[in-house]
matplotlib code that plots the C-alpha trace (Angstrom):
import matplotlib.pyplot as plt

x = [48.6, 50.3, 54.0, 56.5, 58.0, 61.4, 59.8, 57.5, 60.5, 62.5, 59.5, 58.5, 62.1, 62.4, 59.2, 60.5, 63.8, 61.8, 59.7, 62.9, 64.3, 61.0, 61.4, 65.0, 64.3, 61.1, 59.4, 56.1, 53.8, 53.2, 49.9, 51.3, 54.3, 52.0, 49.6, 52.4, 54.0, 50.7, 50.3, 53.7, 53.0, 49.7, 51.4, 54.2, 51.8, 49.7, 52.8, 54.6, 53.7, 55.5, 58.6, 61.9, 62.0, 65.3, 63.9, 60.8, 62.8, 64.9, 61.9, 60.3, 63.5, 63.8, 60.2, 60.4, 63.5, 61.7, 58.7, 61.1, 62.9, 59.6, 58.4, 61.6, 61.3, 57.8, 58.9, 61.8, 59.5, 56.7, 56.7, 57.9, 55.5, 56.4, 53.8, 52.6, 50.7, 52.0, 49.8, 51.2, 48.8, 50.4, 49.7, 48.0, 51.2, 52.7, 50.1, 51.1, 52.6, 55.0, 55.9, 59.3, 60.2, 63.4, 65.7, 63.3, 63.1, 60.8, 58.8, 55.1, 54.2, 50.8, 49.7, 46.3, 44.7, 45.6, 43.8, 46.4, 50.1, 52.2, 53.9, 57.4, 58.8, 62.2, 64.1, 61.6, 61.8, 59.3, 57.2, 53.6, 52.4, 49.1, 48.8, 46.9, 47.9, 46.7, 49.6, 51.7, 55.0, 57.2, 60.6, 63.1, 61.0, 59.9, 57.9, 55.6, 52.0, 50.5, 47.1, 46.4, 43.8, 44.7, 42.9, 45.1, 46.8, 49.6, 52.8, 55.5, 58.9, 61.6, 59.5, 58.5, 56.2, 54.0, 50.5, 48.0, 44.9, 42.4, 43.1, 41.3, 37.7, 38.1, 40.8, 39.6, 37.6, 33.8, 32.3, 30.9, 34.4, 36.1, 37.1, 38.0, 41.8, 42.7, 44.6, 48.3, 50.6, 53.8, 56.4, 58.2, 55.0, 52.9, 50.4, 49.5, 45.8, 44.6, 41.7, 43.6, 47.3, 48.3, 50.8, 54.3, 55.4, 52.2, 48.8, 45.6, 45.0, 42.5, 39.3, 40.8, 43.9, 41.8, 39.8, 43.0, 44.2, 41.0, 41.3, 44.9, 44.1, 40.6, 41.9, 44.4, 43.9, 41.5, 41.4, 43.3, 46.4, 46.3, 46.2, 48.4, 50.6, 51.3, 53.6, 50.4, 48.8, 52.1, 52.9, 49.5, 50.2, 53.7, 52.1, 50.4, 53.7, 54.9, 57.6, 61.1]
y = [167.9, 164.5, 164.6, 163.8, 160.3, 161.4, 164.2, 161.5, 159.3, 162.1, 163.2, 159.6, 158.7, 161.8, 160.8, 157.2, 158.6, 160.7, 157.7, 155.7, 158.3, 158.2, 154.4, 154.6, 157.3, 155.8, 159.2, 157.8, 155.2, 151.9, 153.0, 156.1, 154.2, 151.5, 154.0, 156.0, 152.9, 151.7, 155.2, 155.0, 151.5, 152.6, 155.6, 153.4, 150.8, 153.5, 154.9, 151.6, 151.7, 155.0, 155.2, 153.5, 149.8, 150.2, 153.0, 151.0, 148.0, 150.2, 151.8, 148.4, 147.1, 150.2, 150.1, 146.4, 147.0, 149.8, 147.5, 144.7, 147.1, 148.3, 144.7, 143.8, 146.8, 145.8, 142.2, 143.4, 145.7, 143.1, 141.4, 137.9, 135.1, 131.6, 130.1, 131.4, 130.3, 131.4, 131.8, 132.3, 135.0, 137.7, 141.3, 143.6, 145.5, 142.2, 141.7, 141.4, 144.7, 143.9, 140.8, 140.7, 138.1, 138.3, 136.2, 133.3, 131.2, 128.3, 128.5, 128.4, 130.8, 130.4, 132.9, 133.9, 137.1, 139.4, 142.7, 144.9, 145.4, 145.6, 143.0, 143.9, 141.4, 141.7, 139.6, 136.7, 134.4, 131.8, 131.9, 131.4, 133.7, 133.6, 136.3, 139.3, 142.7, 146.2, 147.3, 145.3, 146.3, 144.1, 144.9, 143.3, 140.2, 138.2, 135.3, 135.1, 134.5, 136.6, 135.7, 138.8, 140.2, 143.9, 147.0, 149.4, 149.5, 146.9, 148.6, 147.0, 148.3, 146.8, 143.7, 141.7, 138.8, 139.0, 137.6, 139.0, 137.1, 137.5, 135.5, 132.1, 132.1, 128.7, 130.2, 133.8, 135.8, 135.5, 136.8, 139.8, 140.9, 140.4, 143.3, 143.2, 143.4, 147.1, 148.1, 147.4, 150.5, 149.9, 152.6, 151.7, 151.9, 154.6, 155.0, 151.4, 150.7, 147.1, 148.5, 151.2, 150.7, 147.1, 146.8, 145.9, 144.1, 142.4, 141.2, 140.0, 136.3, 134.9, 133.3, 129.9, 130.6, 131.7, 128.4, 126.4, 128.2, 127.4, 123.8, 123.6, 125.0, 123.7, 120.8, 122.9, 122.0, 119.2, 115.6, 116.1, 117.5, 114.8, 112.0, 113.3, 115.7, 119.4, 118.5, 117.6, 121.0, 122.8, 121.1, 122.1, 125.7, 125.6, 124.2, 127.6, 129.3, 129.7, 127.3, 128.2]
z = [246.4, 246.9, 247.8, 245.2, 245.8, 247.1, 249.2, 250.8, 251.5, 253.1, 255.3, 256.2, 257.2, 259.4, 261.2, 261.6, 263.1, 265.5, 266.6, 267.0, 269.4, 271.4, 271.6, 272.7, 275.2, 276.4, 276.0, 274.6, 275.9, 274.1, 272.6, 271.0, 269.6, 268.2, 266.7, 265.1, 263.7, 262.2, 260.6, 259.0, 257.8, 256.2, 254.5, 253.2, 251.8, 250.1, 248.3, 247.6, 243.9, 243.1, 245.2, 244.2, 245.1, 246.9, 249.1, 249.8, 250.9, 253.2, 254.7, 255.3, 257.0, 259.3, 260.3, 261.1, 263.2, 265.1, 265.8, 266.9, 269.3, 270.7, 271.2, 273.0, 275.3, 276.2, 276.9, 279.1, 281.1, 281.6, 285.0, 285.0, 285.7, 286.9, 284.5, 281.2, 278.2, 274.7, 271.7, 268.3, 267.0, 264.8, 266.0, 263.7, 263.0, 261.7, 259.1, 255.4, 254.3, 251.4, 249.4, 247.7, 245.0, 243.0, 240.9, 240.2, 237.0, 236.0, 239.2, 240.2, 243.0, 244.6, 247.3, 248.7, 247.3, 250.3, 250.0, 251.8, 251.2, 248.1, 245.9, 244.4, 241.9, 240.2, 237.7, 237.1, 234.1, 232.9, 236.1, 236.8, 239.6, 241.4, 244.0, 245.2, 246.6, 247.0, 244.8, 242.3, 240.7, 238.5, 237.1, 234.7, 234.1, 231.1, 229.9, 233.0, 233.5, 236.3, 237.7, 239.9, 242.3, 242.7, 243.8, 241.9, 238.5, 238.2, 237.2, 235.1, 234.0, 231.8, 231.2, 228.2, 227.2, 230.2, 230.3, 232.9, 234.0, 236.9, 240.0, 239.6, 240.7, 242.4, 244.8, 245.1, 247.6, 247.6, 244.3, 246.0, 247.1, 243.7, 241.5, 237.8, 237.1, 236.6, 233.4, 233.5, 233.4, 231.5, 232.3, 229.0, 226.9, 228.7, 225.9, 225.5, 225.3, 224.5, 222.5, 220.5, 220.8, 221.6, 224.5, 223.5, 226.6, 228.0, 227.0, 228.7, 228.8, 226.4, 227.5, 226.6, 228.7, 231.7, 231.4, 231.3, 234.4, 236.3, 235.3, 236.5, 240.0, 240.7, 242.9, 244.9, 248.5, 247.7, 246.8, 243.6, 245.3, 248.0, 245.5, 242.7, 244.6, 244.0, 241.1, 239.1, 239.1, 239.1, 235.8, 234.5, 235.3, 233.7, 230.6, 230.1, 229.4, 225.8, 224.5, 225.7]

ax = plt.figure().add_subplot(projection="3d")
ax.plot(x, y, z, "-o")
ax.set_aspect("equal")
plt.show()
């Protein structure tokens, strides 16, 4: 049986505290610390959709602080060399784990469809969002268009006038890796069903809207953006929003 959200947070936090003590006391080798931190990261990502946003943010901060401490300890213990070459390659533990967006209005946000991690959005108004995440959660937002690549059901709460569309084909992963957008779960309208009980706070984009979205982004990163500038396609995306 899956742990209740707050039980998970309590247990996860206790394990993080224990690992922090091991880092501070140097009682575990680097591999064990890295492996345990990676496990905690995976567990947190898997439960990101059903634990309180404030607790998720706290857990993310504390895990990041632990990883920074462990990295500083390794650096301090490493033998110094007169010459060295540095390469800015992110470690696996630094891969995308959570995206936070809050307090935005009249914005266009374009991000790659990353398969891992969670996206947490709060208090957005009249925004066009193109992104991908393993888990997607949106609170207290309205009048937004969300073009999403997700591997689990998107969750919304205290939202209204949202439009959901698949992530644009011209920017997405190879066709063989793409998945249809899972049904949206609205915590304020739990029995919504587009076929039987139309959702109150969101709707799926029409075929025409999806086509206009594709048209607006087809030149991103190509000749169109270089010649006309990003404002051209950004305005095209904003034009998909309903009148203010």
